[in-house]
C-alpha positions, -999 to +999 in steps of 0.1 A: -079+164+537-075+128+538-060+123+503-032+147+516-010+125+537-019+098+514-005+117+483+027+125+505+034+090+512+036+083+475+064+112+472+089+085+479+084+057+460+076+082+430+111+100+436+125+066+436+110+059+403+123+084+385+155+081+400+159+047+386+147+057+356+173+086+349+198+063+359+189+032+339+185+057+308+218+073+315+238+036+322+219+018+297+244+023+268+275+005+287+254-028+281+266-023+246+299-005+253+314-037+277+332-052+245+352-019+244+370-028+274+371-068+268+399-088+260+396-121+246+434-134+241+448-164+249+465-148+280+431-141+292+425-179+299+461-190+316+473-193+348+493-165+362+519-184+377+520-214+355+554-222+329+534-218+297+527-181+311+561-171+318+567-179+281+549-156+269+562-129+290+595-139+276+582-141+238+581-108+236+615-101+236+619-122+206+596-098+183+608-063+171+569-057+165+544-079+182+523-100+156+494-123+151+499-149+128+477-164+102+484-195+088+475-199+051+469-234+034+464-247+000+450-281-004+448-296-037+419-313-054+410-350-046+419-357-084+450-351-097+489-351-088+491-330-059+504-293-060+526-288-092+558-264-090+536-236-108+509-236-080+537-237-056+554-203-072+519-191-074+515-195-037+547-177-028+540-147-048+502-147-036+518-141-001+545-117-015+516-092-030+503-094+005+535-067+018+522-032+023+485-046+027+469-029+054+472-047+086+499-069+073+534-065+092+571-079+090+582-105+065+557-130+045+569-162+046+571-183+009+548-212+008+561-245+022+551-283+006+538-309+026+554-344+026+528-357+006+531-330-018+494-321-019+493-289+005+513-258+010+514-235+041+527-200+045+524-176+073+513-142+069+518-117+104+491-094+111+492-065+137+478-074+167+454-041+174+433-046+143+404-048+166+373-048+144+394-049+110+411-082+113+381-099+098+389-073+068+425-081+066+415-117+066+396-111+039+423-097+022+447-127+026+422-149+016+416-129-015+451-130-027+456-166-016+423-176-037+448-165-069+464-201-069+445-218-094+434-259-087+436-253-049+413-249-020+425-219+005+423-222+042+429-197+070+444-215+103+465-200+132+456-174+161+444-149+138+419-167+123+410-185+159+407-150+172+385-139+141+364-167+148+358-160+188+349-125+177+326-139+158+310-164+184+311-129+207+295-104+188+260-113+193+263-111+232+253-075+233+220-082+214+213-118+207+220-133+241+205-105+262+171-104+238+166-143+238+173-141+278+147-110+282+122-126+257+126-160+275+118-145+311+089-123+300+074-152+288+076-173+316+065-144+337+033-138+316+024-174+321+031-176+358+013-143+367-014-142+341-013-103+341+002-079+319+018-052+341+040-067+366+062-090+341+073-058+323+077-042+357+102-072+367+119-072+336+124-034+339+139-040+371+165-065+358+171-043+329+180-013+355+199-036+374+220-047+343+225-010+333+242-001+363+261-036+369+278-028+333+283+009+341+302-003+373+324-029+354+329-004+327+343+020+346+366-003+372+377-027+337+386+010+316+409+017+348+425-017+347+410-024+385+390-058+366+394-071+337+363-085+314+365-110+285+333-122+263+325-153+283+327-133+319+302-107+298+277-134+288+279-150+325+270-111+339+245-109+315+226-143+326+235-140+364+221-103+368+187-112+347+184-144+365+190-129+400+169-098+399+141-119+385+140-145+413+143-123+442+116-099+425+097-134+426+101-135+461+090-102+469+060-099+447+047-131+460+046-120+493+033-085+485+003-106+469-003-125+500-005-093+519-030-081+494-050-114+494-053-109+531-069-072+524-039-051+537-036-018+514-007-011+492+012+006+518+011-021+542+017-046+521+045-035+504+059-026+542+051-064+551+064-079+519+096-062+524+102-067+560+095-105+556+117-109+523+145-089+528+164-112+550+162-143+525+169-120+494+196-104+514+210-138+526+204-157+490+224-128+469+254-130+502+255-165+492+261-159+452+283-128+459+307-142+481+308-174+464+319-160+433+341-138+451+361-169+464+368-173+427+394-146+434+414-178+450+420-192+415+452-187+396+436-189+363+426-151+349+392-156+336+380-174+369+396-143+391+378-120+366+345-137+371+346-131+408+341-096+410+324-089+380+296-112+392+296-099+426+287-065+415+259-078+390+243-096+424+247-066+446+230-046+418+201-068+418+195-067+454+196-031+450+170-026+426+145-054+441+148-040+475+140-004+460+130+000+425+103-026+428+088-019+461+083+018+447+062+005+417+043-017+439+036+008+460+022+031+429+005+003+410-011-016+442-034-040+429-038-029+396-002-046+392-017-083+394-044-071+367-066-086+352-057-115+380-071-100+412-050-112+446-076-130+464-073-153+495-079-197+487-112-205+497-093-221+529-081-189+540-044-194+528-024-184+500-010-217+483-019-237+454-039-268+454-010-285+437+013-276+463-011-288+494-011-320+477+025-323+475+028-313+510+004-339+522+023-366+502+053-352+523+031-356+553+019-388+550+054-405+537+084-385+542+106-416+548+101-431+517+099-400+496+135-387+507+149-426+503+137-428+468+150-390+460+185-399+476+186-432+457+178-413+423+203-384+430+229-411+440+227-434+409+231-402+391+261-391+409+277-423+403+286-410+365+301-377+378+335-391+377+335-400+345+330-365+333+366-357+313+375-322+323+409-320+304+398-294+279+381-290+249+397-303+217+400-277+189+375-290+169+351-286+195+355-253+209+329-239+187+296-258+184+295-248+145+316-250+118+341-225+122+366-220+094+393-216+114+388-255+129+383-266+094+415-249+084+434-265+116+419-301+107+433-295+067+467-284+084+469-317+103+459-337+072+492-330+054+519-315+080+525-329+110+497-331+135+513-301+160+523-279+129+510-243+133+510-249+170+545-259+180+554-258+218+581-230+226+612-233+247+627-205+259+663-210+276+697-196+276+717-189+248+749-206+259+725-239+260+711-237+232+729-266+214+717-289+245+683-277+248+678-286+207+689-320+211+673-329+243+640-313+227+647-338+192+652-370+211+619-364+234+595-390+224+565-374+203+588-344+190+585-344+151+613-317+146+630-290+166+651-257+155+656-220+168+643-191+156+660-168+139+661-128+130+634-131+106+612-149+131+610-183+118+626-214+127+659-218+106+688-198+102+710-178+126+692-179+161+675-143+176+691-137+211+670-116+233+684-107+266+709-135+269+677-161+259+668-181+224+635-195+218+635-228+198+600-239+184+592-276+186+565-295+164+551-324+181+537-358+164+506-353+179+474-326+174+483-299+195+449-306+216+454-341+221+463-359+251+491-375+235+506-340+232+500-328+266+518-357+276+549-350+252+552-319+267+557-332+303+582-351+288+597-323+268+599-302+299+619-331+322+643-334+294+650-297+287+647-288+323+678-311+331+700-293+306+726-278+326+725-240+329+696-235+304+670-221+326+643-236+297+607-230+300+585-248+278+549-235+267+527-228+236+494-238+227+498-272+242+515-267+276+488-240+284+463-267+279+484-287+300+491-259+325+453-250+325+439-283+334+467-286+362+453-252+376+417-260+373+421-292+393+444-272+420+416-245+423+388-268+426+406-286+456+410-251+473+379-231+465+350-260+468+357-262+507+359-223+509+327-217+493+308-246+512+322-228+544+309-193+533+275-211+525+275-226+560+281-195+579+254-176+561+227-203+567+239-208+605+233-172+607+201-170+587+186-201+603+201-199+638+208-241+638+238-262+628+221-294+617+197-276+594+228-255+573+245-290+571+216-311+560+208-281+533+244-277+521+247-319+517+218-319+495+227-291+469+266-305+468+248-343+458+225-319+438+258-309+419+271-344+414+238-359+401+240-328+379+278-337+364+268-374+363+239-361+340+260-340+320+286-370+314+262-394+302+247-363+277+275-347+267+291-375+241+255-374+227+261-335+221+292-342+202+312-329+232+336-353+241+356-329+260+348-309+290+366-272+297+384-272+329+369-246+342+335-260+336+332-282+370+341-252+389+317-228+374+292-254+379+297-260+415+297-219+422+266-212+404+247-249+415+255-246+451+250-210+459+221-209+438+209-243+450+213-225+486+190-196+476+158-217+472+167-234+502+169-200+522+136-192+506+120-223+516+134-225+551+133-192+561+097-193+556+097-228+570+111-215+606+089-186+604+059-207+602+070-230+626+077-206+655+039-199+649+023-235+646+053-258+654+078-281+630+054-301+613+028-277+605+058-250+598+072-274+569+038-279+554+027-248+553+062-232+542+060-258+518+026-248+505+032-212+505+066-211+483+061-238+464+048-218+434+071-190+433+102-208+441+094-233+414+087-202+392+118-189+401+139-220+391+123-223+357+134-185+354+166-189+358+170-223+341+160-200+312+179-175+314+209-198+317+201-217+290+205-186+268+236-190+265+237-216+244+230-191+216+267-185+219+282-209+199+308-218+220+316-251+237+324-238+273+293-213+275+271-243+260+285-265+288+279-243+313+244-235+299+233-270+302+251-277+340+233-251+355+198-253+337+197-286+344+209-283+380+186-254+389+154-278+374+168-310+392+167-284+425+140-268+424+115-296+415+135-326+432+157-316+459+139-284+474+104-297+469+109-333+478+142-341+496+142-315+521+110-313+532+108-350+536+140-352+555+129-319+579+096-337+582+111-370+591+137-352+615+113-335+633+126-307+658+159-325+659+165-310+626+167-273+641+192-281+665+205-266+686+181-239+680+148-230+695+126-251+674+147-281+685+136-274+722+098-283+706+108-321+710+118-317+747+085-296+755+064-320+733+078-351+752+072-333+789+037-325+780+033-365+770+047-374+802 
């Protein structure tokens, strides 16, 4: 008879476990299907209201069939007299032979020589909807172009860049996920020294990811939100890291309860009761911080906000339902062969963290002063981080063929060849617009686009508008080219009745940089305000939330300073314009996470033992688990580095380094030392701050 109630109490967790496993089995394939609804076109990364984005919309009217250009470049060998007439004719014939090839559309251009006579170029228009067959079509183009003897063939232009981008994201479903999960599993095995629990935590994270991917897939498929490869990769990492962090907090509290002698049911109830507020508050800071990205004018920033928030919500659901159910079913066996036992002094902290707590207690002012000085020294270099975009030859961290091709194109043709600035204007003002463009400093040539889709000949008029292609003297990704675009806009805007707009690759980079700066000005204070409100509600104090936000903000600036020093050593001379904003949202929100875990425990202990002992006990109790969580999160974000894109590599470094700096310095030393030095006043005006007045009254 006594066993019946016990068995009945196992029915709910067993039902939860089965429900999650069935759900995971049904939804798991969606993680591999997100690529079906992902959009990696250039417009995905542009400001919605920028002039260059308007140009993209207006350009559609000038194409009877929208195409994706591939620029074929032939270069002569190091020896010899350059390109011969026979080679030029052979190249033109090779291009003509591509007519009718699957994926090739429109009229193929002839091969045109460079001024130095050592290169040729031609343009092949491809269908924009080739998808997985794009690389196959480019191989056909390369094969035909390779028939020109004595030359080396390169493929540049939007088609080649898109193919390389697709190749870069090809490993996002398998390689990235595998590296992240394997890294987390190894760390968990080292942390827990048990067999079952690491696999339980990993399973919970994978189930959360399956649910998140399914929700995102459905919403993206119905055009409610959009996904690109970068957003997809960050979603994977964010869910795995967050779910693991929240699980570490809950399982650490569960182990404490078991070590005190509680049975599995009591231990799970106590661990859930004491952990859920911190977990939910931490998740809220990240989710709401990400949703603040909806205020951005950059399309991919807006996409990351709701997608990331969905991932965080799924991570919390898994942590607070699946994990407690499995812990009840496993009991102490979850930690086998490491049996949960109390420390010799009756506590549950690790000896290392007691020594750190003793150090903080003995010399708090010296510790926070040294930490503050070190962080400020690193932060001093933050303004030197150049977030003005990544040069074309650094977009991919490996040797991408399209980058080499663009370099070959730039060596023999005007540096801006292949990436012209695009001017759309009223047809009646065409002559004035062309003249203004040609007179602009930094412009190599300007010509209206004809009926054949190429500059020259009779201008094509669509809806009373014409298109002018402007070739710049400078490389399209250079600062000089961006300055030229600014001058070009001023010049054509002054043409009477032209209503001219300037777009193209360089203009897009210029607009993205300006928009990213405006986004930071708007979103940073919004995120800080959201976090402050959450902390005030959780900690019931005003001064403590301000203190915590200030320390994580300083940690962010110090991380940017270190990145500014190290990126050039890695060959990254430029930083994507969105990197500082992404780094801020992740580091501040995630950094506050660890401070929430710490200070919620400190508050709990302070209410029982006083503020001084509360700081020390809270640090000892949470030191190991929060450090483990920080290492796990840093490792998962570092896994983004397996995708060979400079943007993701930069995000990976900033978040991974910043999380470790926050975990090992800010949360472990700076914050405890400050709170210990300030005393009860740090909790002003809450209940704990009145302890000082009570103590002073007792002394009198």
